[in-house]
N, C-alpha and C positions, 0 to 999 in steps of 0.2 A: 748408139743409134744405128749400128750396122744391122742389116736385115730389114730395115723399114721400107727400102725401095728395091725394085728388081734390077736386073743387069742393065736395063735400058733407062734407068732413072725414073721409072713410073712407080706409083704406089702399088704395093702387092695387092692382089685381088682376094687372097685367101689368108685367113688367120685362124690359129688353132683354138683360141679362147677369146671371149669378150675383153679380158684384161689386156691381151696382146694387141687387139684392135685399138683399144683406148690409148695404150701406150704409144703406138705408132701415130695415132692422131695428134697426141700431145707433142711428139717430136717434130712432126711436120708443121704444126702451128708455131712452135718455138723457132723453127728454121725458116719461117717465112720472111723475117726481117733480121738481118745479120750485120753486126758491126765487126770488121776485121781488126784484130790486134796484130800489129806487125813487129813487135819486139817484146822480148821476155824481160820482165822486171826482176826476176829471180837472180839471174846471173849478173855479176858485177860488170860494169862497162869496161874495166881494164882487162877482163878475162877474154881476150880475143880468141885464143885457141879453143876454149870451152864453148864459146858462142858459135864458132864455125863448126865444131863437132855436132852440137845439138841441131844446128840448121841443116847440116848434111843428113842427119838421122831423120829429121822431120820432113824435109823437102825432096831429098834425093834417094831415099830408101836405103842408105848405107854410107860407109865411110871409105875414104881413100886408104890405101895400105898404110901410109905413114901415120894417119890419124888412128887407125885401128891398132897399130903397133904401139903408139903412145899410150892408149888406154890399157892395153895388155901389160905394159910396163908398170901399171899401177896395181897389178894383181898381187895381193899380199902373200900368195903362195909361191911367188917366184923367189929366186935366190937373192934378189935385191933387198929383201926385207929381212931384218934381223928379228930375233925373238923379242928384243926390247921394243921394236917398232909394233910388233903384234900385240904385246902387253899394253902398250899405250893406247892402241886403237880399241882394245877390248873394254877400256874404261871410258874413253871419250867419244866413241863412235856409236852410231845405231847401225845394226846389221839388218839388211833388207833382203828378203827371200821371195820366191815365187810360190812357195807351198807352205801350208800350215805345219806339216811334218818337220820341215827344216827349221821353222821358227821355234817350235816346241823343243826340238833337240838343242838348239843354241841357248834358249832360255834356261833349260834345265842344267846345262853345262855351267853357265854363269852363276846360277843359284848355288850349285855345289861348291864352286870356287869361293863364294862369299861366306858360306856357312862354317861355323866352328862352335866350340862349346860355349863361347861367350856371345854368339850370335846365332841362336838356334833357328831352324826352319819352322814356320808356323803354317798349318793348313786350316783354313776357315771353310768349313763345309756349309753350304746353304741348307736351310731348313724348309721343307715343304710341309705345310699345315693346312688343315681344313678350317674355314672361317664359319661365322654364324649362319651363313646362307646354305651351308652344306648339311643336308639332312642325314647323310650317311656318316658324317664326321670322319671323313677319310680324304687324304690328299692324293691327287692324281698327277704324277710327274708329267704324263703325256699331255696334260692340258696346257703345258707351257711350251713355247717355241723351242726348237732344237738348240738354237744359239743361247737361250736363257738357261737351259739345262746344262749345257757345256760350260758356261761361265759361272755356274753356281758355286763352284769350288775354287778357291784361290790359295795358292801356296807361295810363300814369299819369306823374306827376312829383312832385317834392317839394312839400308843402303841398296836395296834392290830397285831397279828401274821398273816402274809400273805405269799403267795407263788406265783412265777411267773407261768404264763400259756403258756409261749413260750420261746424259746431260744433267748437270747440277746447277750451274750458273754460267751459261755460255758467254754472256756478255762480259764476264770477268775472267775468262780463260778456263773455266771448269766445264769443258764440253766433252762429248763422247770421243775418246781418243787422246785427250790431253794427257801429257806425260809428265812424270815427276819421279822423285826419289823418296823411298820410305825412310823416315827418320826415327819413328818410334811406334810402338803398338801398346795401347792402353786398355786395361780391363777395369771393371768395377771393383771396389774394395772386397776382398775375400774370394774373388773369382780367379780362375786360372785355366788356361787351355788344356791342362792335364786332366781336368774334370769335365771337359767338353763345353766350357763356357765360350760364348762368342765375344770378340772384342767390343768395348764400348765405342772406340773409334781408332783409326790408324792415322798418324800424322804423316802427311805427304808434302814435300816441298815441290810444288808444281813449277814447271818452266815458264808458263805464260800467265800465271795468276796475277791480276791487277786489282782485286777487290779489297775490302776492308782488312786491315791488319789484325790477325788473331793474337800474335805475340810480337812486340816491337823488335826484338832481337832476331826474329825469323819472319820477315814480312811476306814471304811467299809460301809459308807453311799453312796448310789447311787440315783440320780434322775431318776425315772421311768416315762417316758412320755407316752402320748396316742399313740396307735399303730393303723395303718390303714392297713387292709388286703382286698384283692380282692376276689370276689366270684368265684365259679367254672366256671361260664359262662362269666366272665370278664366284666360284665355290671354294677355291684354294688360294693360299698365298705362299710366296717364296721370299724368305728373308736371306739376303746374301750380301757379301761385301763387293761393291761395284768396282773392283780393281782386277787387273790381269798383268802378268809379267810383260815387260816391253824392252828388254835388252835387244830383242829382235822383233821385227814386225813384217807382215807381208806388204808388198808395195801397194796393194789395194787399200790397206789401212793407213798408209803413210803418204798417199799421192798428193795430199794438200800440205805436206811438211816441207821444211827447208833446213839445211844445215850449212855451216860455214863459220868463219872466225867471228862474225858479229851475232851469232845465234847461240842459244843455250847448248844445242848439240853441235859439236865442232866438225864432225866428219861423218861420212856414210861409207859403209862397206857393202857393196851391192853384188848379189849373185843373180846375174840375168838369165841363168839357166841355158838350156839348149836352144837351137834355132826354132824348134817346134813351139816353144813358148810364144815366140813372136807371131806365129800363125794363129794361135789361140787367143792371144791378147795383143792386137796390133798397137804398136807404140809403146810396148812395155819397156824396152831398153831406153828409149828416149825419155820416158817419164822418170825412170829411176836415175838416169844420168843427170837430168836437169833439176834434181832436188838439191844439188850442190851449187853453192854460190861461187866457188872457186875450184880450179883444177886440183889444187893441193888439198882440198877437203874431200876429194872423191877417190875412193879405192874400190877394188873389185876382189871377189873371191870365186872359187869354183874353176871349172875347166874352161877358161876363156881363151879363144884363139882369134886371130885376125879375121879368119873366114866367117866366124860367128857375127862379126860386126860390119863386114864389108857388104853383106847383102841381107837386109832385114825383111825382105818381101817375098822371097822365093823358097820353095821347098828344096831340100837337099836331094830328094829322090823324085821319081816320077817325071823326069824330063824338065826339071827346074820350073814347074808351074808356079804361078803366083798363088799365095795362100788365099783361100776363099774369103776370109774375113778382111784381108787387106784389099781385095777387089771391092767388097761391099763398102769398105770405108772410103775408097776413092770415089765411088758413086755418090755417097753421102756428101763428101767435100764438094764435088761438082754441083750438087743441088744447093748447098750453102752459098757457093760462090755466085750463083745466079741471083741470089737474094741479098747481096751486099748493099747496104744503104750508107750514105754519108751522114755522120752524126752532126747535123747542122741545127737541129731544134733543141737548143740549150734552154734550160729554165732560167728565168730571171731570179734575182736574189729574193724578191717578194714572193714569187712562186715557191721557191725552195723553203722559205720560212713557213709559208702557209701549209706546205706538204708535211714538214716536220712537226708542226703543231697538230695537224690532223693525226699523224702517226702516234704522237704522244697520248692523245686523248682517246684513241679508238682501238689500240692494240695492247695485248698482254705480252710480256716477255716469256721466253720459253720456260724460265725458272718459275714464274708465276703460274703459267699454265700447267706445268708438271705438278706443282704443289696442289693446285685445285683438283686435278684428276685423281691424285693419290688420296687426297682427303675425302673425296666423294666415294672412291672405291672402298676405303677402309671403314667408313662409318655409316 
């Protein structure tokens, strides 16, 4: 919501596009009534140090020297960590970066480590095809969004960590970004990837799946089939495998995630980048740090120094000016604080039941909606 208000807390008078104006209007409407949440439920109550560190990042703009030194001691590139420690983290931790280039590099490195003659690497390339509405009978890749084109090819092997790139059944844990481990790759009889055939499905053991059991001995395993989507002009289709490697993720894609001893992912290795990252994405370091439920499940990588953590709001050059987006965030927070209301209007049990009954009778699940849209588009 940074950039919605000017430096005086007033709504900006000029917008570049109607979409920008509508977005600002929506944020201002959402911020007109605010309920303040005063405690984090992610971090365990017993983790006093980690709570104090996250509070300092969020409310004071940086850490004390002792706090910053403590986090720097969690850097796996320091001499305190043995190769055995690093090997353990490579298997049990998720690695979080600020750039897609760093994510791709780490994912490829881990894929190479897993692959051997008994566990070959498979590349599933998406197929762009013309449909019956296409008079020229030609597929146009440019008709698809850039993210769809980039994710149309998936390279992986058994035991790779992967994530879904679309919603399949969100209510049961199969949502966009849901992570799991590849257990097997199945083809139709007589078909083989050596002849360019696409898999019939890939068996993935998802971390958060709670739906019907496909096989009793593997309750969290789900067969992920090829998915066909229509282009924006409704003349071409893309058939692809909706999976991507996820040994590492950007923080943007993992900001709703959680790690710790009570979660499927036990640890996080976080590269918070240089101080300029904080200027571009205010709260970046806090968001990554607060993904961990305990201090012992939090690790760092990269060139981390106490100075990087002691001041999260000011530029290291140009006279120590506060980052522009940090200032915009402070203006927005001040606006929200003016509109805090006390949550006193609770629903009665009867009202809750009536509302739930209305929801059941008048709404579709995302899974049902996606199925209806795809059926309509293809036939």
